[in-house]
N, CA, C, O and the ligand as a Tripos MOL2 file, in Angstrom:
@<TRIPOS>MOLECULE
protein
  245   243    62     0     0
PROTEIN
NO_CHARGES

@<TRIPOS>ATOM
      1 N          90.5030  103.2750  100.2960 N.3       1 MET1
      2 CA         91.7600  103.1250  100.0470 C.3       1 MET1
      3 C          92.2910  104.5710   99.7470 C.2       1 MET1
      4 O          91.6150  105.3480   99.0730 O.2       1 MET1
      5 N          93.5900  104.9360  100.2910 N.am      2 HIS2
      6 CA         94.1780  106.0010  100.1490 C.3       2 HIS2
      7 C          95.4000  105.7220   99.1420 C.2       2 HIS2
      8 O          95.9510  104.6340   98.9720 O.2       2 HIS2
      9 N          95.6660  106.7830   98.5920 N.am      3 ILE3
     10 CA         97.1750  106.6940   97.6200 C.3       3 ILE3
     11 C          97.9400  107.5120   98.6060 C.2       3 ILE3
     12 O          97.5490  108.6290   98.9460 O.2       3 ILE3
     13 N          99.2010  106.8760   99.1410 N.am      4 CYS4
     14 CA        100.0700  107.6990   99.8860 C.3       4 CYS4
     15 C         101.3900  107.7860   99.2240 C.2       4 CYS4
     16 O         101.7260  106.9730   98.3630 O.2       4 CYS4
     17 N         102.1110  108.7240   99.6010 N.am      5 THR5
     18 CA        103.4730  108.9890   99.1870 C.3       5 THR5
     19 C         104.4280  109.3120  100.4300 C.2       5 THR5
     20 O         104.1470  110.1840  101.2520 O.2       5 THR5
     21 N         105.3130  108.7110  100.4740 N.am      6 CYS6
     22 CA        106.4530  109.0230  101.4920 C.3       6 CYS6
     23 C         107.4760  110.1520  100.7220 C.2       6 CYS6
     24 O         108.1770  110.0310   99.7180 O.2       6 CYS6
     25 N         107.2360  111.3620  101.6900 N.am      7 SER7
     26 CA        108.0710  112.7030  101.1610 C.3       7 SER7
     27 C         109.5490  112.1950  101.3550 C.2       7 SER7
     28 O         110.4000  112.7720  100.6770 O.2       7 SER7
     29 N         109.9420  111.2330  102.1590 N.am      8 HIS8
     30 CA        111.3580  110.9570  102.1300 C.3       8 HIS8
     31 C         111.8870  110.2880  100.8120 C.2       8 HIS8
     32 O         112.7310  110.8820  100.1410 O.2       8 HIS8
     33 N         111.3780  108.9940  100.4100 N.am      9 CYS9
     34 CA        111.8370  108.2550   99.3400 C.3       9 CYS9
     35 C         110.8260  108.3220   98.0010 C.2       9 CYS9
     36 O         111.0890  107.7070   96.9670 O.2       9 CYS9
     37 N         109.7920  109.0460   98.1480 N.am     10 LYS10
     38 CA        108.7850  109.1230   97.0670 C.3      10 LYS10
     39 C         108.2570  107.9770   96.6820 C.2      10 LYS10
     40 O         107.8790  107.8630   95.5160 O.2      10 LYS10
     41 N         108.1370  106.9250   97.5880 N.am     11 TYR11
     42 CA        107.4290  105.8260   97.3550 C.3      11 TYR11
     43 C         105.8650  106.1370   97.4510 C.2      11 TYR11
     44 O         105.3480  106.6740   98.4310 O.2      11 TYR11
     45 N         105.2600  105.7780   96.4420 N.am     12 THR12
     46 CA        103.6860  105.9520   96.3850 C.3      12 THR12
     47 C         102.9310  104.6260   96.5440 C.2      12 THR12
     48 O         103.4800  103.7440   95.8830 O.2      12 THR12
     49 N         102.0750  104.2930   97.0710 N.am     13 PHE13
     50 CA        101.4570  102.9890   97.4460 C.3      13 PHE13
     51 C         100.0170  103.2500   97.9130 C.2      13 PHE13
     52 O          99.6700  104.2820   98.4870 O.2      13 PHE13
     53 N          99.1930  102.1930   97.6060 N.am     14 ARG14
     54 CA         97.6190  102.1640   98.1540 C.3      14 ARG14
     55 C          97.5800  101.4380   99.4600 C.2      14 ARG14
     56 O          98.0800  100.3390   99.7030 O.2      14 ARG14
     57 N          96.9310  102.1940  100.2370 N.am     15 TYR15
     58 CA         96.9060  101.8100  101.7550 C.3      15 TYR15
     59 C          95.4130  101.9790  102.3410 C.2      15 TYR15
     60 O          94.8090  103.0030  102.0230 O.2      15 TYR15
     61 N          94.8650  101.1620  103.0650 N.am     16 PRO16
     62 CA         93.6230  101.4180  103.6960 C.3      16 PRO16
     63 C          93.4980  102.7070  104.5540 C.2      16 PRO16
     64 O          92.4350  103.3000  104.7380 O.2      16 PRO16
     65 N          94.7990  103.1010  105.0960 N.am     17 MET17
     66 CA         94.9300  104.3250  105.9040 C.3      17 MET17
     67 C          96.3040  104.7550  105.7240 C.2      17 MET17
     68 O          97.2530  104.0440  105.3920 O.2      17 MET17
     69 N          96.3090  106.1000  106.0010 N.am     18 ILE18
     70 CA         97.6950  106.5810  106.0480 C.3      18 ILE18
     71 C          98.5600  106.0970  107.2260 C.2      18 ILE18
     72 O          98.3810  106.5090  108.3720 O.2      18 ILE18
     73 N          99.4650  105.2420  106.9020 N.am     19 PRO19
     74 CA        100.2090  104.7920  107.8900 C.3      19 PRO19
     75 C         101.3890  105.5770  108.4450 C.2      19 PRO19
     76 O         101.9510  106.4650  107.8040 O.2      19 PRO19
     77 N         101.7620  105.1650  109.7800 N.am     20 PHE20
     78 CA        102.7050  106.1980  110.4480 C.3      20 PHE20
     79 C         103.9480  106.0250  109.8310 C.2      20 PHE20
     80 O         104.6020  107.0640  109.7530 O.2      20 PHE20
     81 N         104.5400  104.8780  109.3050 N.am     21 HIS21
     82 CA        105.9290  104.7800  108.6510 C.3      21 HIS21
     83 C         105.8540  104.3970  107.4310 C.2      21 HIS21
     84 O         104.8620  103.7200  107.1600 O.2      21 HIS21
     85 N         106.6550  104.6330  106.5240 N.am     22 CYS22
     86 CA        106.8140  104.1140  105.0550 C.3      22 CYS22
     87 C         107.0650  102.7950  105.2080 C.2      22 CYS22
     88 O         107.8320  102.4540  106.1080 O.2      22 CYS22
     89 N         106.5020  101.8810  104.4100 N.am     23 PRO23
     90 CA        106.8330  100.6300  104.3250 C.3      23 PRO23
     91 C         108.0480  100.3730  103.5310 C.2      23 PRO23
     92 O         108.5740   99.2600  103.5380 O.2      23 PRO23
     93 N         108.5010  101.3370  102.8650 N.am     24 ASP24
     94 CA        109.6900  101.1060  101.9890 C.3      24 ASP24
     95 C         111.0190  101.5410  102.7840 C.2      24 ASP24
     96 O         111.9770  100.7690  102.8460 O.2      24 ASP24
     97 N         111.0360  102.6790  103.3280 N.am     25 CYS25
     98 CA        112.2760  103.4280  103.9210 C.3      25 CYS25
     99 C         112.1190  103.4510  105.6810 C.2      25 CYS25
    100 O         113.0240  103.6200  106.4980 O.2      25 CYS25
    101 N         110.7330  103.2330  105.9250 N.am     26 GLY26
    102 CA        110.6140  103.3170  107.4710 C.3      26 GLY26
    103 C         110.4320  104.5600  108.1560 C.2      26 GLY26
    104 O         110.1220  104.5760  109.3470 O.2      26 GLY26
    105 N         110.6100  105.6400  107.4620 N.am     27 LYS27
    106 CA        110.3540  106.9740  107.8550 C.3      27 LYS27
    107 C         109.1940  107.2170  108.0170 C.2      27 LYS27
    108 O         108.3440  106.6720  107.3130 O.2      27 LYS27
    109 N         108.8150  108.2720  109.1800 N.am     28 ASP28
    110 CA        107.7310  108.9290  109.4620 C.3      28 ASP28
    111 C         107.4870  110.2260  108.6300 C.2      28 ASP28
    112 O         107.5120  111.3850  109.0460 O.2      28 ASP28
    113 N         107.2270  109.7430  107.2640 N.am     29 ALA29
    114 CA        107.1600  110.8520  106.3910 C.3      29 ALA29
    115 C         106.1420  110.6190  105.2520 C.2      29 ALA29
    116 O         106.3230  111.0910  104.1300 O.2      29 ALA29
    117 N         105.0870  109.8880  105.5750 N.am     30 VAL30
    118 CA        103.9190  109.3910  104.7650 C.3      30 VAL30
    119 C         102.8860  110.3630  104.8900 C.2      30 VAL30
    120 O         102.4730  110.6690  106.0090 O.2      30 VAL30
    121 N         102.3530  110.9630  103.6830 N.am     31 ARG31
    122 CA        101.1580  111.6400  103.5390 C.3      31 ARG31
    123 C         100.4540  111.4630  102.3890 C.2      31 ARG31
    124 O         100.8690  110.8110  101.4310 O.2      31 ARG31
    125 N          99.2710  112.0910  102.4550 N.am     32 GLU32
    126 CA         98.3600  111.6420  101.2120 C.3      32 GLU32
    127 C          99.0770  112.3050   99.6530 C.2      32 GLU32
    128 O          99.6180  113.3970   99.4770 O.2      32 GLU32
    129 N          98.8670  111.3400   98.8070 N.am     33 ALA33
    130 CA         99.7460  111.6480   97.4530 C.3      33 ALA33
    131 C          98.8990  112.9530   96.8720 C.2      33 ALA33
    132 O          97.7470  113.2700   97.1670 O.2      33 ALA33
    133 N          99.7010  113.5340   96.0700 N.am     34 THR34
    134 CA         99.0600  114.8600   95.2850 C.3      34 THR34
    135 C          98.2360  114.1010   94.0820 C.2      34 THR34
    136 O          98.1420  112.8830   93.9320 O.2      34 THR34
    137 N          97.6290  115.1970   93.2150 N.am     35 GLU35
    138 CA         97.0150  114.6450   92.0230 C.3      35 GLU35
    139 C          97.9050  114.2960   91.0910 C.2      35 GLU35
    140 O          97.5490  113.4130   90.3100 O.2      35 GLU35
    141 N          99.1630  114.8430   90.9450 N.am     36 GLU36
    142 CA        100.2580  114.4450   90.1630 C.3      36 GLU36
    143 C         100.7990  112.8950   90.4410 C.2      36 GLU36
    144 O         100.8040  111.9680   89.6310 O.2      36 GLU36
    145 N         101.2190  112.8870   91.7220 N.am     37 GLU37
    146 CA        101.4560  111.3500   92.2950 C.3      37 GLU37
    147 C         100.6420  110.4990   91.8040 C.2      37 GLU37
    148 O         100.9960  109.6150   91.0230 O.2      37 GLU37
    149 N          99.3770  110.6850   92.2380 N.am     38 ILE38
    150 CA         98.3910  109.6510   92.0190 C.3      38 ILE38
    151 C          98.2650  109.4650   90.5140 C.2      38 ILE38
    152 O          97.9610  108.3440   90.1060 O.2      38 ILE38
    153 N          98.4800  110.5090   89.6030 N.am     39 ARG39
    154 CA         98.5880  109.9870   88.2800 C.3      39 ARG39
    155 C          99.8230  109.2640   87.8330 C.2      39 ARG39
    156 O          99.7570  108.3830   86.9760 O.2      39 ARG39
    157 N         100.6810  109.5370   88.2640 N.am     40 ASP40
    158 CA        102.1150  108.7100   88.1050 C.3      40 ASP40
    159 C         101.9690  107.3600   88.7000 C.2      40 ASP40
    160 O         102.4490  106.4050   88.0910 O.2      40 ASP40
    161 N         101.3340  107.1760   89.8660 N.am     41 TYR41
    162 CA        101.1120  105.8750   90.5300 C.3      41 TYR41
    163 C         100.2720  104.9550   89.5680 C.2      41 TYR41
    164 O         100.4990  103.7510   89.4450 O.2      41 TYR41
    165 N          99.1460  105.7250   88.8100 N.am     42 HIS42
    166 CA         98.2000  104.7620   87.8360 C.3      42 HIS42
    167 C          99.1640  104.5500   86.4860 C.2      42 HIS42
    168 O          99.0770  103.5050   85.8420 O.2      42 HIS42
    169 N          99.9710  105.4780   86.1520 N.am     43 GLN43
    170 CA        100.5840  105.2780   84.9720 C.3      43 GLN43
    171 C         101.6150  103.9600   85.2490 C.2      43 GLN43
    172 O         101.8890  103.1120   84.3990 O.2      43 GLN43
    173 N         102.0660  103.9870   86.4860 N.am     44 MET44
    174 CA        103.4710  103.2100   86.9800 C.3      44 MET44
    175 C         102.5900  101.6190   86.9390 C.2      44 MET44
    176 O         103.0110  100.5780   86.4340 O.2      44 MET44
    177 N         101.4260  101.8080   87.5530 N.am     45 GLN45
    178 CA        100.6660  100.2740   87.6710 C.3      45 GLN45
    179 C         100.4550   99.8660   86.0350 C.2      45 GLN45
    180 O         100.8200   98.7530   85.6560 O.2      45 GLN45
    181 N          99.9340  100.6950   85.2250 N.am     46 ALA46
    182 CA         99.5180  100.2690   83.9210 C.3      46 ALA46
    183 C         100.8680   99.8380   83.1310 C.2      46 ALA46
    184 O         100.8680   98.9340   82.2960 O.2      46 ALA46
    185 N         101.9640  100.5500   83.4710 N.am     47 ILE47
    186 CA        103.3050   99.6880   82.8860 C.3      47 ILE47
    187 C         103.4650   98.5410   83.4780 C.2      47 ILE47
    188 O         103.6140   97.6340   82.6590 O.2      47 ILE47
    189 N         103.4960   98.1960   84.6040 N.am     48 LEU48
    190 CA        103.6920   97.0480   85.2950 C.3      48 LEU48
    191 C         102.7930   95.9380   84.8890 C.2      48 LEU48
    192 O         103.2360   94.7970   84.7630 O.2      48 LEU48
    193 N         101.3670   96.2720   84.6510 N.am     49 ARG49
    194 CA        100.5580   95.2000   84.2810 C.3      49 ARG49
    195 C         100.7280   94.8720   82.8620 C.2      49 ARG49
    196 O         100.2640   93.8080   82.4520 O.2      49 ARG49
    197 N         101.3390   95.6640   82.0700 N.am     50 GLU50
    198 CA        101.7560   95.4930   80.6280 C.3      50 GLU50
    199 C         102.9690   94.6860   80.6570 C.2      50 GLU50
    200 O         103.1910   93.8930   79.7420 O.2      50 GLU50
    201 N         103.6230   94.7980   81.4540 N.am     51 GLU51
    202 CA        104.9050   94.0110   81.6280 C.3      51 GLU51
    203 C         104.6640   92.5780   82.0620 C.2      51 GLU51
    204 O         105.2510   91.5840   81.6350 O.2      51 GLU51
    205 N         103.8760   92.6200   82.8150 N.am     52 ILE52
    206 CA        103.4410   91.1020   83.3550 C.3      52 ILE52
    207 C         102.6190   90.5680   82.2240 C.2      52 ILE52
    208 O         102.6570   89.3460   82.0800 O.2      52 ILE52
    209 N         101.9500   91.2000   81.4710 N.am     53 ARG53
    210 CA        101.1960   90.5140   80.4740 C.3      53 ARG53
    211 C         102.3170   90.1040   79.2860 C.2      53 ARG53
    212 O         102.2390   89.0840   78.6020 O.2      53 ARG53
    213 N         103.0550   90.8120   79.2190 N.am     54 LEU54
    214 CA        104.0950   90.4810   78.2470 C.3      54 LEU54
    215 C         105.2950   89.3540   78.6380 C.2      54 LEU54
    216 O         106.0800   88.8780   77.8180 O.2      54 LEU54
    217 N         105.2570   89.0490   80.0300 N.am     55 GLY55
    218 CA        106.2110   88.2300   80.5080 C.3      55 GLY55
    219 C         107.6080   88.7940   80.5420 C.2      55 GLY55
    220 O         108.6210   88.1300   80.3250 O.2      55 GLY55
    221 N         107.5730   90.0770   80.8330 N.am     56 LEU56
    222 CA        108.8700   90.7580   81.0530 C.3      56 LEU56
    223 C         109.3380   90.7820   82.6610 C.2      56 LEU56
    224 O         110.4790   90.9450   83.0940 O.2      56 LEU56
    225 N         108.1290   90.5750   83.3900 N.am     57 TYR57
    226 CA        108.3810   90.8430   84.7050 C.3      57 TYR57
    227 C         107.7380   89.4450   85.5530 C.2      57 TYR57
    228 O         106.6640   88.8760   85.3610 O.2      57 TYR57
    229 N         108.7090   89.1680   86.4480 N.am     58 ALA58
    230 CA        108.3910   87.7210   87.0730 C.3      58 ALA58
    231 C         107.2260   88.0740   87.9840 C.2      58 ALA58
    232 O         107.4080   88.8820   88.8940 O.2      58 ALA58
    233 N         106.0360   87.5070   87.7870 N.am     59 ALA59
    234 CA        104.9870   87.7880   88.9990 C.3      59 ALA59
    235 C         105.3720   87.0850   90.2200 C.2      59 ALA59
    236 O         106.0000   86.0370   90.0680 O.2      59 ALA59
    237 N         105.1160   87.4620   91.3560 N.am     60 THR60
    238 CA        105.5860   86.8260   92.5030 C.3      60 THR60
    239 C         104.4750   86.5240   93.3890 C.2      60 THR60
    240 O         104.5300   86.7140   94.6040 O.2      60 THR60
    241 N         103.4600   86.0500   92.7730 N.am     61 GLY61
    242 CA        102.0270   85.7390   93.4110 C.3      61 GLY61
    243 C         101.4740   86.8790   94.0080 C.2      61 GLY61
    244 O         100.3700   86.8190   94.5500 O.2      61 GLY61
    245 ZN        109.8070  106.1010  102.3200 Zn       62 ZN62
@<TRIPOS>BOND
     1     1     2 1
     2     2     3 1
     3     3     4 2
     4     3     5 am
     5     5     6 1
     6     6     7 1
     7     7     8 2
     8     7     9 am
     9     9    10 1
    10    10    11 1
    11    11    12 2
    12    11    13 am
    13    13    14 1
    14    14    15 1
    15    15    16 2
    16    15    17 am
    17    17    18 1
    18    18    19 1
    19    19    20 2
    20    19    21 am
    21    21    22 1
    22    22    23 1
    23    23    24 2
    24    23    25 am
    25    25    26 1
    26    26    27 1
    27    27    28 2
    28    27    29 am
    29    29    30 1
    30    30    31 1
    31    31    32 2
    32    31    33 am
    33    33    34 1
    34    34    35 1
    35    35    36 2
    36    35    37 am
    37    37    38 1
    38    38    39 1
    39    39    40 2
    40    39    41 am
    41    41    42 1
    42    42    43 1
    43    43    44 2
    44    43    45 am
    45    45    46 1
    46    46    47 1
    47    47    48 2
    48    47    49 am
    49    49    50 1
    50    50    51 1
    51    51    52 2
    52    51    53 am
    53    53    54 1
    54    54    55 1
    55    55    56 2
    56    55    57 am
    57    57    58 1
    58    58    59 1
    59    59    60 2
    60    59    61 am
    61    61    62 1
    62    62    63 1
    63    63    64 2
    64    63    65 am
    65    65    66 1
    66    66    67 1
    67    67    68 2
    68    67    69 am
    69    69    70 1
    70    70    71 1
    71    71    72 2
    72    71    73 am
    73    73    74 1
    74    74    75 1
    75    75    76 2
    76    75    77 am
    77    77    78 1
    78    78    79 1
    79    79    80 2
    80    79    81 am
    81    81    82 1
    82    82    83 1
    83    83    84 2
    84    83    85 am
    85    85    86 1
    86    86    87 1
    87    87    88 2
    88    87    89 am
    89    89    90 1
    90    90    91 1
    91    91    92 2
    92    91    93 am
    93    93    94 1
    94    94    95 1
    95    95    96 2
    96    95    97 am
    97    97    98 1
    98    98    99 1
    99    99   100 2
   100    99   101 am
   101   101   102 1
   102   102   103 1
   103   103   104 2
   104   103   105 am
   105   105   106 1
   106   106   107 1
   107   107   108 2
   108   107   109 am
   109   109   110 1
   110   110   111 1
   111   111   112 2
   112   111   113 am
   113   113   114 1
   114   114   115 1
   115   115   116 2
   116   115   117 am
   117   117   118 1
   118   118   119 1
   119   119   120 2
   120   119   121 am
   121   121   122 1
   122   122   123 1
   123   123   124 2
   124   123   125 am
   125   125   126 1
   126   126   127 1
   127   127   128 2
   128   127   129 am
   129   129   130 1
   130   130   131 1
   131   131   132 2
   132   131   133 am
   133   133   134 1
   134   134   135 1
   135   135   136 2
   136   135   137 am
   137   137   138 1
   138   138   139 1
   139   139   140 2
   140   139   141 am
   141   141   142 1
   142   142   143 1
   143   143   144 2
   144   143   145 am
   145   145   146 1
   146   146   147 1
   147   147   148 2
   148   147   149 am
   149   149   150 1
   150   150   151 1
   151   151   152 2
   152   151   153 am
   153   153   154 1
   154   154   155 1
   155   155   156 2
   156   155   157 am
   157   157   158 1
   158   158   159 1
   159   159   160 2
   160   159   161 am
   161   161   162 1
   162   162   163 1
   163   163   164 2
   164   163   165 am
   165   165   166 1
   166   166   167 1
   167   167   168 2
   168   167   169 am
   169   169   170 1
   170   170   171 1
   171   171   172 2
   172   171   173 am
   173   173   174 1
   174   174   175 1
   175   175   176 2
   176   175   177 am
   177   177   178 1
   178   178   179 1
   179   179   180 2
   180   179   181 am
   181   181   182 1
   182   182   183 1
   183   183   184 2
   184   183   185 am
   185   185   186 1
   186   186   187 1
   187   187   188 2
   188   187   189 am
   189   189   190 1
   190   190   191 1
   191   191   192 2
   192   191   193 am
   193   193   194 1
   194   194   195 1
   195   195   196 2
   196   195   197 am
   197   197   198 1
   198   198   199 1
   199   199   200 2
   200   199   201 am
   201   201   202 1
   202   202   203 1
   203   203   204 2
   204   203   205 am
   205   205   206 1
   206   206   207 1
   207   207   208 2
   208   207   209 am
   209   209   210 1
   210   210   211 1
   211   211   212 2
   212   211   213 am
   213   213   214 1
   214   214   215 1
   215   215   216 2
   216   215   217 am
   217   217   218 1
   218   218   219 1
   219   219   220 2
   220   219   221 am
   221   221   222 1
   222   222   223 1
   223   223   224 2
   224   223   225 am
   225   225   226 1
   226   226   227 1
   227   227   228 2
   228   227   229 am
   229   229   230 1
   230   230   231 1
   231   231   232 2
   232   231   233 am
   233   233   234 1
   234   234   235 1
   235   235   236 2
   236   235   237 am
   237   237   238 1
   238   238   239 1
   239   239   240 2
   240   239   241 am
   241   241   242 1
   242   242   243 1
   243   243   244 2
@<TRIPOS>SUBSTRUCTURE
     1 MET1         2 RESIDUE 1 A MET
     2 HIS2         6 RESIDUE 1 A HIS
     3 ILE3        10 RESIDUE 1 A ILE
     4 CYS4        14 RESIDUE 1 A CYS
     5 THR5        18 RESIDUE 1 A THR
     6 CYS6        22 RESIDUE 1 A CYS
     7 SER7        26 RESIDUE 1 A SER
     8 HIS8        30 RESIDUE 1 A HIS
     9 CYS9        34 RESIDUE 1 A CYS
    10 LYS10       38 RESIDUE 1 A LYS
    11 TYR11       42 RESIDUE 1 A TYR
    12 THR12       46 RESIDUE 1 A THR
    13 PHE13       50 RESIDUE 1 A PHE
    14 ARG14       54 RESIDUE 1 A ARG
    15 TYR15       58 RESIDUE 1 A TYR
    16 PRO16       62 RESIDUE 1 A PRO
    17 MET17       66 RESIDUE 1 A MET
    18 ILE18       70 RESIDUE 1 A ILE
    19 PRO19       74 RESIDUE 1 A PRO
    20 PHE20       78 RESIDUE 1 A PHE
    21 HIS21       82 RESIDUE 1 A HIS
    22 CYS22       86 RESIDUE 1 A CYS
    23 PRO23       90 RESIDUE 1 A PRO
    24 ASP24       94 RESIDUE 1 A ASP
    25 CYS25       98 RESIDUE 1 A CYS
    26 GLY26      102 RESIDUE 1 A GLY
    27 LYS27      106 RESIDUE 1 A LYS
    28 ASP28      110 RESIDUE 1 A ASP
    29 ALA29      114 RESIDUE 1 A ALA
    30 VAL30      118 RESIDUE 1 A VAL
    31 ARG31      122 RESIDUE 1 A ARG
    32 GLU32      126 RESIDUE 1 A GLU
    33 ALA33      130 RESIDUE 1 A ALA
    34 THR34      134 RESIDUE 1 A THR
    35 GLU35      138 RESIDUE 1 A GLU
    36 GLU36      142 RESIDUE 1 A GLU
    37 GLU37      146 RESIDUE 1 A GLU
    38 ILE38      150 RESIDUE 1 A ILE
    39 ARG39      154 RESIDUE 1 A ARG
    40 ASP40      158 RESIDUE 1 A ASP
    41 TYR41      162 RESIDUE 1 A TYR
    42 HIS42      166 RESIDUE 1 A HIS
    43 GLN43      170 RESIDUE 1 A GLN
    44 MET44      174 RESIDUE 1 A MET
    45 GLN45      178 RESIDUE 1 A GLN
    46 ALA46      182 RESIDUE 1 A ALA
    47 ILE47      186 RESIDUE 1 A ILE
    48 LEU48      190 RESIDUE 1 A LEU
    49 ARG49      194 RESIDUE 1 A ARG
    50 GLU50      198 RESIDUE 1 A GLU
    51 GLU51      202 RESIDUE 1 A GLU
    52 ILE52      206 RESIDUE 1 A ILE
    53 ARG53      210 RESIDUE 1 A ARG
    54 LEU54      214 RESIDUE 1 A LEU
    55 GLY55      218 RESIDUE 1 A GLY
    56 LEU56      222 RESIDUE 1 A LEU
    57 TYR57      226 RESIDUE 1 A TYR
    58 ALA58      230 RESIDUE 1 A ALA
    59 ALA59      234 RESIDUE 1 A ALA
    60 THR60      238 RESIDUE 1 A THR
    61 GLY61      242 RESIDUE 1 A GLY
    62 ZN62       245 GROUP 0 **** ****
């Protein structure tokens, strides 16, 4: 899995390969995430997991 970031909208996501188009904004601006972006990504995932655990976030299957 790659961690990719869109240079246009800064959306960071995991994907089996670097997609041509950003799944969020649709721009052709996706590249491999930098170390800093990967750190932010993992931090965000940890926050989301905690919010789901506390029931603050509606899990959508
Ligand atoms: Zn984007």
